[in-house]
C-alpha positions as protocol buffer text, in pm:
chain_id: "A"
residue {
  index: 1
  type: UNK
  ca { x: 4532 y: -349 z: -3397 }
}
residue {
  index: 2
  type: UNK
  ca { x: 4292 y: -325 z: -3095 }
}
residue {
  index: 3
  type: UNK
  ca { x: 3976 y: -380 z: -3342 }
}
residue {
  index: 4
  type: UNK
  ca { x: 3758 y: -674 z: -3423 }
}
residue {
  index: 5
  type: UNK
  ca { x: 3920 y: -855 z: -3719 }
}
residue {
  index: 6
  type: UNK
  ca { x: 3692 y: -1159 z: -3753 }
}
residue {
  index: 7
  type: UNK
  ca { x: 3360 y: -1312 z: -3655 }
}
residue {
  index: 8
  type: UNK
  ca { x: 3294 y: -1685 z: -3673 }
}
residue {
  index: 9
  type: UNK
  ca { x: 2947 y: -1847 z: -3654 }
}
residue {
  index: 10
  type: UNK
  ca { x: 2947 y: -2150 z: -3427 }
}
residue {
  index: 11
  type: UNK
  ca { x: 2683 y: -2367 z: -3480 }
}
residue {
  index: 12
  type: UNK
  ca { x: 2514 y: -2713 z: -3432 }
}
residue {
  index: 13
  type: UNK
  ca { x: 2351 y: -2721 z: -3805 }
}
residue {
  index: 14
  type: UNK
  ca { x: 2609 y: -2552 z: -4020 }
}
residue {
  index: 15
  type: UNK
  ca { x: 2377 y: -2634 z: -4325 }
}
residue {
  index: 16
  type: UNK
  ca { x: 2081 y: -2437 z: -4192 }
}
residue {
  index: 17
  type: UNK
  ca { x: 2277 y: -2151 z: -4070 }
}
residue {
  index: 18
  type: UNK
  ca { x: 2465 y: -2122 z: -4403 }
}
residue {
  index: 19
  type: UNK
  ca { x: 2122 y: -2090 z: -4586 }
}
residue {
  index: 20
  type: UNK
  ca { x: 1999 y: -1836 z: -4352 }
}
residue {
  index: 21
  type: UNK
  ca { x: 2299 y: -1602 z: -4372 }
}
residue {
  index: 22
  type: UNK
  ca { x: 2324 y: -1651 z: -4738 }
}
residue {
  index: 23
  type: UNK
  ca { x: 1963 y: -1568 z: -4808 }
}
residue {
  index: 24
  type: UNK
  ca { x: 1913 y: -1288 z: -4544 }
}
residue {
  index: 25
  type: UNK
  ca { x: 2256 y: -1107 z: -4592 }
}
residue {
  index: 26
  type: UNK
  ca { x: 2339 y: -1195 z: -4929 }
}
residue {
  index: 27
  type: UNK
  ca { x: 2661 y: -1391 z: -4823 }
}
residue {
  index: 28
  type: UNK
  ca { x: 2844 y: -1668 z: -5008 }
}
residue {
  index: 29
  type: UNK
  ca { x: 3002 y: -1966 z: -4804 }
}
residue {
  index: 30
  type: UNK
  ca { x: 3290 y: -2183 z: -4952 }
}
residue {
  index: 31
  type: UNK
  ca { x: 3562 y: -2440 z: -4779 }
}
residue {
  index: 32
  type: UNK
  ca { x: 3888 y: -2256 z: -4778 }
}
residue {
  index: 33
  type: UNK
  ca { x: 4127 y: -2538 z: -4911 }
}
residue {
  index: 34
  type: UNK
  ca { x: 4440 y: -2302 z: -4850 }
}
residue {
  index: 35
  type: UNK
  ca { x: 4332 y: -2242 z: -4471 }
}
residue {
  index: 36
  type: UNK
  ca { x: 4496 y: -2501 z: -4234 }
}
residue {
  index: 37
  type: UNK
  ca { x: 4189 y: -2640 z: -4094 }
}
residue {
  index: 38
  type: UNK
  ca { x: 4001 y: -2623 z: -4464 }
}
residue {
  index: 39
  type: UNK
  ca { x: 3720 y: -2415 z: -4255 }
}
residue {
  index: 40
  type: UNK
  ca { x: 3418 y: -2272 z: -4433 }
}
residue {
  index: 41
  type: UNK
  ca { x: 3441 y: -1912 z: -4453 }
}
residue {
  index: 42
  type: UNK
  ca { x: 3187 y: -1661 z: -4580 }
}
residue {
  index: 43
  type: UNK
  ca { x: 3220 y: -1351 z: -4807 }
}
residue {
  index: 44
  type: UNK
  ca { x: 3043 y: -1062 z: -4970 }
}
residue {
  index: 45
  type: UNK
  ca { x: 3121 y: -958 z: -5322 }
}
residue {
  index: 46
  type: UNK
  ca { x: 3441 y: -1147 z: -5276 }
}
residue {
  index: 47
  type: UNK
  ca { x: 3561 y: -988 z: -4950 }
}
residue {
  index: 48
  type: UNK
  ca { x: 3611 y: -1241 z: -4658 }
}
residue {
  index: 49
  type: UNK
  ca { x: 3390 y: -1122 z: -4349 }
}
residue {
  index: 50
  type: UNK
  ca { x: 3397 y: -1443 z: -4141 }
}
residue {
  index: 51
  type: UNK
  ca { x: 3361 y: -1832 z: -4093 }
}
residue {
  index: 52
  type: UNK
  ca { x: 3157 y: -2112 z: -3969 }
}
residue {
  index: 53
  type: UNK
  ca { x: 3236 y: -2371 z: -3754 }
}
residue {
  index: 54
  type: UNK
  ca { x: 3029 y: -2681 z: -3626 }
}
residue {
  index: 55
  type: UNK
  ca { x: 3041 y: -2704 z: -3237 }
}
residue {
  index: 56
  type: UNK
  ca { x: 2962 y: -3063 z: -3241 }
}
residue {
  index: 57
  type: UNK
  ca { x: 3334 y: -3128 z: -3349 }
}
residue {
  index: 58
  type: UNK
  ca { x: 3526 y: -3288 z: -3065 }
}
residue {
  index: 59
  type: UNK
  ca { x: 3757 y: -2976 z: -3015 }
}
residue {
  index: 60
  type: UNK
  ca { x: 3478 y: -2800 z: -2842 }
}
residue {
  index: 61
  type: UNK
  ca { x: 3358 y: -2907 z: -2500 }
}
residue {
  index: 62
  type: UNK
  ca { x: 3028 y: -3103 z: -2484 }
}
residue {
  index: 63
  type: UNK
  ca { x: 2733 y: -2871 z: -2456 }
}
residue {
  index: 64
  type: UNK
  ca { x: 2877 y: -2575 z: -2618 }
}
residue {
  index: 65
  type: UNK
  ca { x: 2599 y: -2362 z: -2722 }
}
residue {
  index: 66
  type: UNK
  ca { x: 2568 y: -2205 z: -3081 }
}
residue {
  index: 67
  type: UNK
  ca { x: 2713 y: -1825 z: -3058 }
}
residue {
  index: 68
  type: UNK
  ca { x: 2898 y: -1577 z: -3277 }
}
residue {
  index: 69
  type: UNK
  ca { x: 3248 y: -1559 z: -3165 }
}
residue {
  index: 70
  type: UNK
  ca { x: 3461 y: -1252 z: -3214 }
}
residue {
  index: 71
  type: UNK
  ca { x: 3821 y: -1196 z: -3258 }
}
residue {
  index: 72
  type: UNK
  ca { x: 4032 y: -870 z: -3163 }
}
residue {
  index: 73
  type: UNK
  ca { x: 4346 y: -829 z: -3319 }
}
residue {
  index: 74
  type: UNK
  ca { x: 4670 y: -755 z: -3103 }
}
residue {
  index: 75
  type: UNK
  ca { x: 5013 y: -754 z: -3135 }
}
residue {
  index: 76
  type: UNK
  ca { x: 5108 y: -1007 z: -2878 }
}
residue {
  index: 77
  type: UNK
  ca { x: 4871 y: -1268 z: -2768 }
}
residue {
  index: 78
  type: UNK
  ca { x: 5064 y: -1395 z: -2468 }
}
residue {
  index: 79
  type: UNK
  ca { x: 5118 y: -1051 z: -2330 }
}
residue {
  index: 80
  type: UNK
  ca { x: 4775 y: -951 z: -2384 }
}
residue {
  index: 81
  type: UNK
  ca { x: 4649 y: -1258 z: -2222 }
}
residue {
  index: 82
  type: UNK
  ca { x: 4815 y: -1135 z: -1901 }
}
residue {
  index: 83
  type: UNK
  ca { x: 4701 y: -815 z: -1933 }
}
residue {
  index: 84
  type: UNK
  ca { x: 4342 y: -912 z: -1954 }
}
residue {
  index: 85
  type: UNK
  ca { x: 4369 y: -1160 z: -1672 }
}
residue {
  index: 86
  type: UNK
  ca { x: 4530 y: -869 z: -1457 }
}
residue {
  index: 87
  type: UNK
  ca { x: 4208 y: -674 z: -1524 }
}
residue {
  index: 88
  type: UNK
  ca { x: 3933 y: -911 z: -1428 }
}
residue {
  index: 89
  type: UNK
  ca { x: 3921 y: -1157 z: -1749 }
}
residue {
  index: 90
  type: UNK
  ca { x: 3980 y: -1526 z: -1713 }
}
residue {
  index: 91
  type: UNK
  ca { x: 4135 y: -1769 z: -1950 }
}
residue {
  index: 92
  type: UNK
  ca { x: 3922 y: -1996 z: -2148 }
}
residue {
  index: 93
  type: UNK
  ca { x: 4159 y: -2156 z: -2407 }
}
residue {
  index: 94
  type: UNK
  ca { x: 4535 y: -2094 z: -2356 }
}
residue {
  index: 95
  type: UNK
  ca { x: 4744 y: -1934 z: -2629 }
}
residue {
  index: 96
  type: UNK
  ca { x: 4827 y: -2152 z: -2934 }
}
residue {
  index: 97
  type: UNK
  ca { x: 4948 y: -2130 z: -3308 }
}
residue {
  index: 98
  type: UNK
  ca { x: 4663 y: -2170 z: -3581 }
}
residue {
  index: 99
  type: UNK
  ca { x: 4894 y: -2297 z: -3847 }
}
residue {
  index: 100
  type: UNK
  ca { x: 5093 y: -2027 z: -3997 }
}
residue {
  index: 101
  type: UNK
  ca { x: 4784 y: -1800 z: -4010 }
}
residue {
  index: 102
  type: UNK
  ca { x: 4844 y: -1660 z: -3643 }
}
residue {
  index: 103
  type: UNK
  ca { x: 4827 y: -1698 z: -3283 }
}
residue {
  index: 104
  type: UNK
  ca { x: 4521 y: -1710 z: -3069 }
}
residue {
  index: 105
  type: UNK
  ca { x: 4362 y: -1745 z: -2718 }
}
residue {
  index: 106
  type: UNK
  ca { x: 3999 y: -1731 z: -2597 }
}
residue {
  index: 107
  type: UNK
  ca { x: 3912 y: -1531 z: -2302 }
}
residue {
  index: 108
  type: UNK
  ca { x: 3617 y: -1457 z: -2058 }
}
residue {
  index: 109
  type: UNK
  ca { x: 3569 y: -1097 z: -1976 }
}
residue {
  index: 110
  type: UNK
  ca { x: 3440 y: -956 z: -1625 }
}
residue {
  index: 111
  type: UNK
  ca { x: 3077 y: -983 z: -1720 }
}
residue {
  index: 112
  type: UNK
  ca { x: 3106 y: -1343 z: -1860 }
}
residue {
  index: 113
  type: UNK
  ca { x: 3124 y: -1244 z: -2227 }
}
residue {
  index: 114
  type: UNK
  ca { x: 3356 y: -1451 z: -2457 }
}
residue {
  index: 115
  type: UNK
  ca { x: 3621 y: -1304 z: -2688 }
}
residue {
  index: 116
  type: UNK
  ca { x: 3932 y: -1408 z: -2853 }
}
residue {
  index: 117
  type: UNK
  ca { x: 4260 y: -1247 z: -2922 }
}
residue {
  index: 118
  type: UNK
  ca { x: 4427 y: -1298 z: -3264 }
}
residue {
  index: 119
  type: UNK
  ca { x: 4781 y: -1206 z: -3334 }
}
residue {
  index: 120
  type: UNK
  ca { x: 4805 y: -1226 z: -3709 }
}
residue {
  index: 121
  type: UNK
  ca { x: 5080 y: -1382 z: -3904 }
}
residue {
  index: 122
  type: UNK
  ca { x: 4981 y: -1474 z: -4258 }
}
residue {
  index: 123
  type: UNK
  ca { x: 4619 y: -1422 z: -4190 }
}
residue {
  index: 124
  type: UNK
  ca { x: 4502 y: -1060 z: -4095 }
}
residue {
  index: 125
  type: UNK
  ca { x: 4117 y: -1093 z: -4083 }
}
residue {
  index: 126
  type: UNK
  ca { x: 3857 y: -913 z: -4281 }
}
residue {
  index: 127
  type: UNK
  ca { x: 3941 y: -650 z: -4538 }
}
residue {
  index: 128
  type: UNK
  ca { x: 3635 y: -480 z: -4710 }
}
residue {
  index: 129
  type: UNK
  ca { x: 3565 y: -148 z: -4831 }
}
residue {
  index: 130
  type: UNK
  ca { x: 3357 y: 106 z: -4606 }
}
residue {
  index: 131
  type: UNK
  ca { x: 2994 y: 79 z: -4591 }
}
residue {
  index: 132
  type: UNK
  ca { x: 2986 y: -268 z: -4794 }
}
residue {
  index: 133
  type: UNK
  ca { x: 2635 y: -389 z: -4745 }
}
residue {
  index: 134
  type: UNK
  ca { x: 2602 y: -693 z: -4546 }
}
residue {
  index: 135
  type: UNK
  ca { x: 2955 y: -647 z: -4392 }
}
residue {
  index: 136
  type: UNK
  ca { x: 3010 y: -601 z: -4025 }
}
residue {
  index: 137
  type: UNK
  ca { x: 2965 y: -268 z: -3895 }
}
residue {
  index: 138
  type: UNK
  ca { x: 3037 y: -265 z: -3518 }
}
residue {
  index: 139
  type: UNK
  ca { x: 3033 y: -521 z: -3213 }
}
residue {
  index: 140
  type: UNK
  ca { x: 2814 y: -416 z: -2939 }
}
residue {
  index: 141
  type: UNK
  ca { x: 2812 y: -565 z: -2572 }
}
residue {
  index: 142
  type: UNK
  ca { x: 2488 y: -489 z: -2383 }
}
residue {
  index: 143
  type: UNK
  ca { x: 2561 y: -567 z: -1995 }
}
residue {
  index: 144
  type: UNK
  ca { x: 2498 y: -433 z: -1656 }
}
residue {
  index: 145
  type: UNK
  ca { x: 2860 y: -297 z: -1612 }
}
residue {
  index: 146
  type: UNK
  ca { x: 2972 y: -150 z: -1941 }
}
residue {
  index: 147
  type: UNK
  ca { x: 3233 y: 86 z: -1795 }
}
residue {
  index: 148
  type: UNK
  ca { x: 3394 y: -219 z: -1619 }
}
residue {
  index: 149
  type: UNK
  ca { x: 3409 y: -381 z: -1928 }
}
residue {
  index: 150
  type: UNK
  ca { x: 3541 y: -95 z: -2129 }
}
residue {
  index: 151
  type: UNK
  ca { x: 3818 y: -58 z: -1904 }
}
residue {
  index: 152
  type: UNK
  ca { x: 3927 y: -414 z: -1917 }
}
residue {
  index: 153
  type: UNK
  ca { x: 3932 y: -431 z: -2304 }
}
residue {
  index: 154
  type: UNK
  ca { x: 4117 y: -93 z: -2296 }
}
residue {
  index: 155
  type: UNK
  ca { x: 4382 y: -222 z: -2054 }
}
residue {
  index: 156
  type: UNK
  ca { x: 4380 y: -561 z: -2236 }
}
residue {
  index: 157
  type: UNK
  ca { x: 4449 y: -425 z: -2608 }
}
residue {
  index: 158
  type: UNK
  ca { x: 4655 y: -85 z: -2479 }
}
residue {
  index: 159
  type: UNK
  ca { x: 4397 y: 137 z: -2639 }
}
residue {
  index: 160
  type: UNK
  ca { x: 4015 y: 169 z: -2682 }
}
residue {
  index: 161
  type: UNK
  ca { x: 3846 y: -83 z: -2886 }
}
residue {
  index: 162
  type: UNK
  ca { x: 3768 y: 35 z: -3218 }
}
residue {
  index: 163
  type: UNK
  ca { x: 3411 y: -24 z: -3343 }
}
residue {
  index: 164
  type: UNK
  ca { x: 3332 y: -194 z: -3015 }
}
residue {
  index: 165
  type: UNK
  ca { x: 3069 y: -59 z: -2807 }
}
residue {
  index: 166
  type: UNK
  ca { x: 2972 y: -151 z: -2432 }
}
residue {
  index: 167
  type: UNK
  ca { x: 2621 y: -37 z: -2326 }
}
residue {
  index: 168
  type: UNK
  ca { x: 2381 y: -73 z: -2051 }
}
residue {
  index: 169
  type: UNK
  ca { x: 2163 y: -391 z: -2098 }
}
residue {
  index: 170
  type: UNK
  ca { x: 1779 y: -262 z: -2148 }
}
residue {
  index: 171
  type: UNK
  ca { x: 1678 y: -476 z: -1871 }
}
residue {
  index: 172
  type: UNK
  ca { x: 1753 y: -777 z: -1639 }
}
residue {
  index: 173
  type: UNK
  ca { x: 1806 y: -1102 z: -1800 }
}
residue {
  index: 174
  type: UNK
  ca { x: 1896 y: -1462 z: -1749 }
}
residue {
  index: 175
  type: UNK
  ca { x: 2139 y: -1504 z: -2042 }
}
residue {
  index: 176
  type: UNK
  ca { x: 2523 y: -1437 z: -2035 }
}
residue {
  index: 177
  type: UNK
  ca { x: 2625 y: -1138 z: -2205 }
}
residue {
  index: 178
  type: UNK
  ca { x: 2764 y: -1192 z: -2552 }
}
residue {
  index: 179
  type: UNK
  ca { x: 2912 y: -973 z: -2812 }
}
residue {
  index: 180
  type: UNK
  ca { x: 2660 y: -905 z: -3075 }
}
residue {
  index: 181
  type: UNK
  ca { x: 2747 y: -864 z: -3448 }
}
residue {
  index: 182
  type: UNK
  ca { x: 2608 y: -540 z: -3605 }
}
residue {
  index: 183
  type: UNK
  ca { x: 2588 y: -547 z: -4007 }
}
residue {
  index: 184
  type: UNK
  ca { x: 2546 y: -237 z: -4204 }
}
residue {
  index: 185
  type: UNK
  ca { x: 2308 y: -280 z: -4485 }
}
residue {
  index: 186
  type: UNK
  ca { x: 2133 y: -53 z: -4752 }
}
residue {
  index: 187
  type: UNK
  ca { x: 1783 y: -213 z: -4691 }
}
residue {
  index: 188
  type: UNK
  ca { x: 1688 y: -327 z: -4351 }
}
residue {
  index: 189
  type: UNK
  ca { x: 1359 y: -392 z: -4452 }
}
residue {
  index: 190
  type: UNK
  ca { x: 1462 y: -636 z: -4710 }
}
residue {
  index: 191
  type: UNK
  ca { x: 1667 y: -821 z: -4461 }
}
residue {
  index: 192
  type: UNK
  ca { x: 1377 y: -860 z: -4216 }
}
residue {
  index: 193
  type: UNK
  ca { x: 1159 y: -984 z: -4515 }
}
residue {
  index: 194
  type: UNK
  ca { x: 1396 y: -1240 z: -4604 }
}
residue {
  index: 195
  type: UNK
  ca { x: 1450 y: -1340 z: -4237 }
}
residue {
  index: 196
  type: UNK
  ca { x: 1074 y: -1394 z: -4232 }
}
residue {
  index: 197
  type: UNK
  ca { x: 1064 y: -1599 z: -4537 }
}
residue {
  index: 198
  type: UNK
  ca { x: 1303 y: -1847 z: -4381 }
}
residue {
  index: 199
  type: UNK
  ca { x: 1072 y: -1886 z: -4081 }
}
residue {
  index: 200
  type: UNK
  ca { x: 1260 y: -1651 z: -3828 }
}
residue {
  index: 201
  type: UNK
  ca { x: 1007 y: -1419 z: -3660 }
}
residue {
  index: 202
  type: UNK
  ca { x: 1219 y: -1289 z: -3380 }
}
residue {
  index: 203
  type: UNK
  ca { x: 1266 y: -908 z: -3520 }
}
residue {
  index: 204
  type: UNK
  ca { x: 1262 y: -613 z: -3279 }
}
residue {
  index: 205
  type: UNK
  ca { x: 1289 y: -290 z: -3440 }
}
residue {
  index: 206
  type: UNK
  ca { x: 1421 y: 32 z: -3221 }
}
residue {
  index: 207
  type: UNK
  ca { x: 1538 y: 369 z: -3309 }
}
residue {
  index: 208
  type: UNK
  ca { x: 1886 y: 480 z: -3244 }
}
residue {
  index: 209
  type: UNK
  ca { x: 2031 y: 807 z: -3274 }
}
residue {
  index: 210
  type: UNK
  ca { x: 1791 y: 902 z: -3543 }
}
residue {
  index: 211
  type: UNK
  ca { x: 1810 y: 578 z: -3737 }
}
residue {
  index: 212
  type: UNK
  ca { x: 1614 y: 249 z: -3708 }
}
residue {
  index: 213
  type: UNK
  ca { x: 1799 y: -64 z: -3574 }
}
residue {
  index: 214
  type: UNK
  ca { x: 1669 y: -418 z: -3623 }
}
residue {
  index: 215
  type: UNK
  ca { x: 1767 y: -699 z: -3400 }
}
residue {
  index: 216
  type: UNK
  ca { x: 1739 y: -1054 z: -3559 }
}
residue {
  index: 217
  type: UNK
  ca { x: 1775 y: -1385 z: -3419 }
}
residue {
  index: 218
  type: UNK
  ca { x: 1952 y: -1660 z: -3623 }
}
residue {
  index: 219
  type: UNK
  ca { x: 1788 y: -2030 z: -3649 }
}
residue {
  index: 220
  type: UNK
  ca { x: 1982 y: -2136 z: -3316 }
}
residue {
  index: 221
  type: UNK
  ca { x: 1925 y: -1822 z: -3106 }
}
residue {
  index: 222
  type: UNK
  ca { x: 2244 y: -1603 z: -3140 }
}
residue {
  index: 223
  type: UNK
  ca { x: 2127 y: -1252 z: -3232 }
}
residue {
  index: 224
  type: UNK
  ca { x: 2278 y: -987 z: -3442 }
}
residue {
  index: 225
  type: UNK
  ca { x: 2169 y: -641 z: -3529 }
}
residue {
  index: 226
  type: UNK
  ca { x: 2145 y: -464 z: -3888 }
}
residue {
  index: 227
  type: UNK
  ca { x: 2163 y: -105 z: -3920 }
}
residue {
  index: 228
  type: UNK
  ca { x: 2104 y: 109 z: -4230 }
}
residue {
  index: 229
  type: UNK
  ca { x: 2410 y: 239 z: -4409 }
}
residue {
  index: 230
  type: UNK
  ca { x: 2430 y: 458 z: -4706 }
}
residue {
  index: 231
  type: UNK
  ca { x: 2638 y: 357 z: -5004 }
}
């Protein structure tokens, strides 16, 4: 509980998104025929790490932008929605049962970042070996009130988030804060080169705690980070 358990690439161009992530991060994509909505899921070396959804689907409000949706595992969605609301979050999508897989709800936190709560039934989320190259490593939210955000999530889940960091935004920006996926890889330079081959040039390198971190933008804009990990 109280850790991120899934991410979903919300896109208006599923084909290009699948091509980009399969080439840059060596991921495979396939429709899960056993899943209740027949969703497209992505895997690395056979380990499921996320999904892909088309925001042009009528289930999404008109104008929904491309983004990377994140899910936090909790023990009781309905109870945790109440706790989140009491600590400054607002409800975006009321709790509902996702078939027999689990129960979920979507919230907007105090700084405007969206997140979903996931109460697992038959589906618990990702499970993969530690330091699997290309797999989710952490989630990071850069905003102007990291302490407030940290408090909200801790009160919502009942404990500090595992592998979830709230940090001070590097500068003022017009965009709404979003949780950013951090991927651990053994060859960041290779990931950057493959992104360039796909025509994506929005790459920013920085140093963090003695190691290099690269921030890339996917074809429709949602960004993710890549950090070096040893295998």
